[in-house]
LOBA-162513 format. One record per atom (N, C-alpha, C, O, CB): x negated, y, z. Coordinates in steps of 0.05 Angstrom, whole numbers, plus 32768, in hexadecimal, padded with zeros to 4 digits. Glycine has a CB too. Layout:
// residues N
<r <X,Y,Z>>
...
// end
This chain:
// residues 89
<r <7618,88AE,8758>>
<r <762A,8897,8756>>
<r <7647,88A0,8756>>
<r <7658,8894,8749>>
<r <7624,8884,876D>>
<r <764D,88B5,8766>>
<r <7669,88BE,8768>>
<r <7674,88C7,874D>>
<r <768C,88C1,8748>>
<r <766B,88D4,877C>>
<r <7665,88D5,873E>>
<r <766E,88DE,8724>>
<r <7675,88C7,8711>>
<r <7687,88C8,8701>>
<r <765A,88F1,8717>>
<r <7665,88B1,8714>>
<r <766A,889A,8703>>
<r <7684,888C,870B>>
<r <768F,887D,86FB>>
<r <7653,8886,8706>>
<r <768E,8891,8723>>
<r <76A7,8884,872C>>
<r <76BE,8897,8727>>
<r <76D3,888F,871E>>
<r <76A5,887D,8749>>
<r <76BA,88B1,872D>>
<r <76D0,88C5,872A>>
<r <76D8,88C8,870D>>
<r <76F0,88C9,8706>>
<r <76C8,88E0,8736>>
<r <76C4,88C9,86FB>>
<r <76CA,88CD,86DE>>
<r <76DC,88B7,86D3>>
<r <76F1,88BE,86C8>>
<r <76B0,88CD,86CF>>
<r <76D5,889E,86D5>>
<r <76E7,8889,86CB>>
<r <7702,8888,86D9>>
<r <7716,8882,86CC>>
<r <76D9,886E,86CD>>
<r <7702,888D,86F3>>
<r <771C,888D,8701>>
<r <772E,88A2,86F6>>
<r <7746,889E,86F2>>
<r <7717,8891,8720>>
<r <7723,88BA,86F1>>
<r <7733,88D0,86E6>>
<r <773C,88C9,86CA>>
<r <7753,88CE,86C2>>
<r <7723,88EA,86E5>>
<r <772A,88BD,86BA>>
<r <7732,88B5,869F>>
<r <7748,88A1,869E>>
<r <775A,88A3,868E>>
<r <7719,88AA,8690>>
<r <7747,888D,86B0>>
<r <775C,8879,86B1>>
<r <7776,8885,86BA>>
<r <778B,887F,86AF>>
<r <7754,8862,86C4>>
<r <7775,8896,86CF>>
<r <778E,88A3,86D9>>
<r <779A,88B4,86C3>>
<r <77B2,88B4,86BF>>
<r <7788,88B4,86F2>>
<r <778A,88C3,86B4>>
<r <7794,88D4,869F>>
<r <779F,88C4,8688>>
<r <77B3,88CB,867C>>
<r <777E,88E7,8695>>
<r <7792,88AD,8682>>
<r <779B,889D,866B>>
<r <77B6,8890,8671>>
<r <77C4,8888,865F>>
<r <7786,8887,8665>>
<r <77BD,888D,868B>>
<r <77D7,8881,8691>>
<r <77EE,8892,8688>>
<r <7805,8887,8686>>
<r <77D8,887C,86AF>>
<r <77EA,88AB,8683>>
<r <77FF,88BC,867A>>
<r <7807,88B5,865D>>
<r <781B,88BF,8653>>
<r <77F8,88D9,867C>>
<r <77F8,88A5,8650>>
<r <77FF,889B,8635>>
<r <7810,8882,8636>>
<r <781A,8879,8622>>
<r <77E5,8894,8626>>
<r <7815,8877,864E>>
<r <7826,8860,8652>>
<r <7842,8869,8655>>
<r <7848,8879,8667>>
<r <781D,884E,866A>>
<r <7854,8860,8644>>
<r <7870,8869,8646>>
<r <7884,8852,8645>>
<r <789B,8856,8640>>
<r <7876,887D,8630>>
<r <787A,883A,864A>>
<r <788C,8823,8648>>
<r <789F,881F,865E>>
<r <78B4,8813,865A>>
<r <787B,880B,8646>>
<r <789A,8829,8676>>
<r <78AC,8825,868D>>
<r <78C2,883A,868F>>
<r <78D7,8833,869A>>
<r <789C,8824,86A6>>
<r <78BE,8851,8686>>
<r <78D1,8868,8686>>
<r <78E7,8866,869B>>
<r <78FE,885E,8694>>
<r <78DD,8869,866B>>
<r <78E1,886D,86B3>>
<r <78F5,886D,86C8>>
<r <7901,8889,86CD>>
<r <7919,888B,86D4>>
<r <78E9,8863,86E2>>
<r <78F2,889E,86CA>>
<r <78FB,88B9,86CC>>
<r <78F2,88C8,86B4>>
<r <78DB,88D3,86B3>>
<r <78F1,88C7,86E7>>
<r <7903,88CA,86A0>>
<r <78FA,88D6,8686>>
<r <78E4,88C4,867A>>
<r <78E7,88AC,8679>>
<r <78F1,88F3,868A>>
<r <78CE,88D1,8672>>
<r <78B8,88C1,8667>>
<r <78A5,88B6,867C>>
<r <7891,88A9,8676>>
<r <78A8,88D1,8653>>
<r <78AC,88BA,8696>>
<r <7899,88B3,86AC>>
<r <78A3,889C,86BC>>
<r <78BB,8894,86BB>>
<r <7895,88CB,86BE>>
<r <7890,888F,86CB>>
<r <7896,8879,86DD>>
<r <7885,887C,86F6>>
<r <7877,8890,86F9>>
<r <7892,885E,86CF>>
<r <7887,8868,8707>>
<r <7877,8869,8720>>
<r <7859,8869,871B>>
<r <784A,8874,872B>>
<r <787E,8851,8731>>
<r <7850,885E,8705>>
<r <7834,885E,86FE>>
<r <7829,887B,86FB>>
<r <7812,8880,8701>>
<r <782E,884E,86E5>>
<r <783A,888C,86F1>>
<r <7832,88A8,86ED>>
<r <782F,88B6,8708>>
<r <781D,88C7,870B>>
<r <7846,88B7,86DC>>
<r <783F,88AF,871C>>
<r <783D,88BB,8736>>
<r <7822,88B2,8743>>
<r <7814,88C2,874F>>
<r <7854,88B2,8748>>
<r <781C,8898,873F>>
<r <7802,888E,8749>>
<r <77EB,889D,873C>>
<r <77D6,88A2,8749>>
<r <7800,8870,8745>>
<r <77ED,88A2,8723>>
<r <77D8,88B0,8714>>
<r <77D4,88CD,871E>>
<r <77BE,88D6,8721>>
<r <77DE,88B1,86F6>>
<r <77EA,88DB,8723>>
<r <77E9,88F6,872E>>
<r <77DC,88F6,8749>>
<r <77CA,8906,874F>>
<r <7805,8903,872F>>
<r <77E4,88E3,875A>>
<r <77D8,88E0,8775>>
<r <77BA,88DB,8773>>
<r <77AA,88E7,8781>>
<r <77E6,88CA,8785>>
<r <77B2,88C9,8761>>
<r <7796,88C3,875D>>
<r <7786,88DB,8754>>
<r <7771,88E0,875F>>
<r <7793,88AD,8748>>
<r <7791,88EA,8741>>
<r <7783,8902,8738>>
<r <7780,8917,874E>>
<r <776B,8923,8751>>
<r <7792,890E,8720>>
<r <7795,891B,875E>>
<r <7794,892E,8774>>
<r <777F,8925,8789>>
<r <776F,8936,8792>>
<r <77B0,8931,8781>>
<r <777F,890C,878F>>
<r <776C,8902,87A3>>
<r <774F,8902,8799>>
<r <773D,8906,87A8>>
<r <7773,88E6,87AB>>
<r <774B,88FE,877F>>
<r <7730,8901,8774>>
<r <7726,891D,8777>>
<r <770F,8921,877F>>
<r <7730,88F9,8756>>
<r <7737,8930,8770>>
<r <772E,894D,8773>>
<r <7728,8952,8791>>
<r <7714,895F,8797>>
<r <7744,8960,8769>>
<r <773A,8949,87A2>>
<r <7736,894D,87BF>>
<r <771C,8941,87C9>>
<r <770E,894E,87D8>>
<r <774E,8942,87CE>>
<r <7716,8929,87C0>>
<r <76FE,891B,87C9>>
<r <76E5,892A,87BF>>
<r <76D1,892C,87CE>>
<r <76FE,88FE,87BE>>
<r <76E5,8934,87A6>>
<r <76CE,8943,879C>>
<r <76CB,895C,87AC>>
<r <76B4,8964,87B2>>
<r <76D2,8949,877E>>
<r <76E1,896A,87B2>>
<r <76DE,8983,87C2>>
<r <76D3,897D,87DD>>
<r <76C3,898C,87E8>>
<r <76FA,8991,87C4>>
<r <76DD,8968,87EA>>
<r <76D2,8960,8804>>
<r <76B4,895B,8802>>
<r <76A5,8965,8813>>
<r <76E0,8946,880E>>
<r <76AB,894D,87EE>>
<r <768E,8948,87EB>>
<r <767E,8961,87E7>>
<r <7669,8965,87F3>>
<r <768A,8934,87D3>>
<r <7688,8973,87D6>>
<r <767A,898C,87D1>>
<r <7678,899E,87E9>>
<r <7665,89AD,87ED>>
<r <7687,899B,87BA>>
<r <768D,899D,87FA>>
<r <768D,89AD,8812>>
<r <767F,89A0,882A>>
<r <767D,89AC,883F>>
<r <76AA,89B3,881A>>
<r <7675,8988,8826>>
<r <7667,897A,883B>>
<r <7678,896C,884F>>
<r <766D,8964,8864>>
<r <7656,898E,8849>>
<r <7691,8967,884A>>
<r <76A3,8959,885C>>
<r <76A1,893B,8855>>
<r <76B2,892F,8848>>
<r <76C1,8963,8859>>
<r <768B,892F,885E>>
<r <7684,8914,8857>>
<r <7699,88FF,8860>>
<r <76A1,88EE,8850>>
<r <7669,890C,8862>>
<r <76A3,8902,8878>>
<r <76B6,88EE,8882>>
<r <76D0,88F0,8872>>
<r <76DC,88DB,886B>>
<r <76BC,88F3,88A0>>
<r <76DA,8908,886D>>
<r <76F3,890C,885E>>
<r <76EF,8901,8841>>
<r <7701,88F4,8836>>
<r <76FB,8929,885D>>
<r <76D8,8906,8836>>
<r <76D2,88FC,881B>>
<r <76D2,88DD,881B>>
<r <76DE,88D1,8809>>
<r <76B6,8906,8811>>
<r <76C5,88D2,882E>>
<r <76C3,88B4,8830>>
<r <76DF,88A8,8832>>
<r <76E5,8895,8823>>
<r <76B2,88AC,8849>>
<r <76F0,88B2,8844>>
<r <770B,88A6,8848>>
<r <771D,88AB,8830>>
<r <772D,889A,8829>>
<r <7718,88B2,8860>>
<r <7719,88C1,8823>>
<r <7729,88C6,880A>>
<r <7721,88B2,87F5>>
<r <7732,88A7,87E7>>
<r <7725,88E3,8800>>
<r <7707,88AE,87F2>>
<r <76FE,889B,87DD>>
<r <7705,887E,87E4>>
<r <770C,886E,87D2>>
<r <76E0,889D,87DA>>
<r <7704,8877,87FD>>
<r <770D,885C,8805>>
<r <772B,8859,8800>>
<r <7733,8844,87F5>>
<r <7707,8857,8824>>
<r <773B,886D,8806>>
<r <7757,886C,8800>>
<r <775D,886A,87E2>>
<r <776F,885B,87DA>>
<r <7765,8884,880B>>
<r <774D,8878,87D2>>
<r <7750,8876,87B5>>
<r <774A,885A,87AB>>
<r <7758,884F,879A>>
<r <773F,888B,87A7>>
<r <7734,884F,87B5>>
<r <772C,8835,87AD>>
<r <7742,8820,87B4>>
<r <774A,8810,87A3>>
<r <7712,882C,87BA>>
<r <774C,8821,87CC>>
<r <7760,880E,87D4>>
<r <777A,8812,87C5>>
<r <7787,8800,87BC>>
<r <7765,880F,87F2>>
<r <7783,882B,87C3>>
<r <779D,8832,87B7>>
<r <779D,8830,8799>>
<r <77AE,8824,878D>>
<r <77A6,884C,87BF>>
<r <7788,883C,878D>>
<r <7788,883F,8770>>
<r <777D,8826,8762>>
<r <7784,8820,874B>>
<r <7778,8857,8767>>
<r <776D,8817,876F>>
<r <7761,87FF,8763>>
<r <776C,87E5,876E>>
<r <7776,87D4,875E>>
<r <7743,87FF,8766>>
<r <776B,87E1,8787>>
<r <7772,87C7,8793>>
<r <7791,87C3,8792>>
<r <779A,87AF,8786>>
<r <7769,87C5,87B0>>
<r <77A0,87D5,879D>>
<r <77BD,87D2,879F>>
<r <77C9,87D3,8783>>
<r <77D9,87C2,877B>>
<r <77CA,87E7,87B1>>
<r <77C2,87E7,8773>>
<r <77CD,87EA,8758>>
<r <77C4,87D2,8747>>
<r <77D3,87C8,8737>>
<r <77C4,8804,874B>>
<r <77AC,87C8,874B>>
<r <77A2,87B1,873D>>
<r <77B2,8798,8743>>
<r <77B8,8788,8731>>
<r <7785,87AC,8743>>
<r <77BA,8795,875C>>
<r <77CB,877E,8764>>
<r <77E6,8780,8757>>
<r <77F1,876B,874F>>
<r <77CE,877D,8782>>
<r <77F1,8798,8753>>
<r <780B,879A,8746>>
<r <780A,8791,8729>>
<r <781E,8788,871E>>
<r <7814,87B8,8747>>
<r <77F3,8793,871C>>
<r <77F1,878A,8700>>
<r <77F2,876B,86FE>>
<r <77F7,8760,86E9>>
<r <77D7,8793,86F4>>
<r <77EE,875D,8715>>
<r <77EF,8740,8714>>
<r <780A,8734,871B>>
<r <780D,871C,871D>>
<r <77DA,8735,8727>>
<r <781E,8745,8720>>
<r <7838,873B,8726>>
<r <7844,872A,8710>>
<r <783D,872F,86F9>>
<r <784B,8753,872D>>
<r <7855,8717,8717>>
<r <7862,8707,8702>>
<r <7872,8719,86EE>>
<r <787F,872C,86F6>>
<r <7875,86F2,870F>>
<r <786F,8712,86D5>>
<r <787D,8722,86C1>>
<r <786C,8737,86B4>>
<r <7873,8742,86A0>>
<r <7896,872E,86CC>>
<r <7855,873D,86C1>>
<r <7843,8751,86B6>>
<r <782F,8743,86A4>>
<r <7829,872C,86A7>>
<r <7834,8761,86CD>>
<r <7824,8752,8690>>
<r <7812,8746,867C>>
<r <77F9,873A,868A>>
<r <77F2,8724,8685>>
<r <7809,875B,8668>>
<r <77ED,874A,869D>>
<r <77D5,873F,86AA>>
<r <77DB,8727,86BB>>
<r <77CA,8716,86BF>>
<r <77C8,8756,86BB>>
<r <77F3,8726,86C7>>
<r <77FB,870E,86D6>>
<r <77FB,86F5,86C4>>
<r <77F2,86E0,86CD>>
<r <7816,8712,86E2>>
<r <7805,86F9,86AC>>
<r <7805,86E2,8699>>
<r <77E8,86DB,8690>>
<r <77E1,86C4,868D>>
<r <7816,86E9,8680>>
<r <77D8,86EF,868D>>
<r <77BC,86EA,8684>>
<r <77AD,86DB,869A>>
<r <779E,86C8,8694>>
<r <77AD,8705,867D>>
<r <77AF,86E4,86B3>>
<r <77A0,86D8,86C8>>
<r <77AB,86BD,86D1>>
<r <779C,86AA,86D6>>
<r <779F,86EB,86E0>>
<r <77C6,86BB,86D4>>
<r <77D2,86A4,86DF>>
<r <77DF,8691,86CB>>
<r <77E8,867B,86D2>>
<r <77E7,86AC,86F3>>
<r <77DF,869A,86B2>>
<r <77EA,8689,869D>>
<r <7807,868A,8698>>
<r <7811,867C,8686>>
<r <77E3,866E,86A1>>
// end
């Protein structure tokens, strides 16, 4: 099950480097920082799992879920964002 979650998370984080609309620092923005953090934590979580550090793996994955999906997902619903208009009209 973990591979089915890590693979798409990595793909989404990597695909964000194709987004260049916000350009705050050269071609990059805060979204790219979140993507780098996500990729680093994914690698860290996989290493924890392979080394048998179950508790560290669990907390890293919970943090990724909350940070990369829940919090970032809520930012997409802010007023003025496309998804905010789609969901709230």
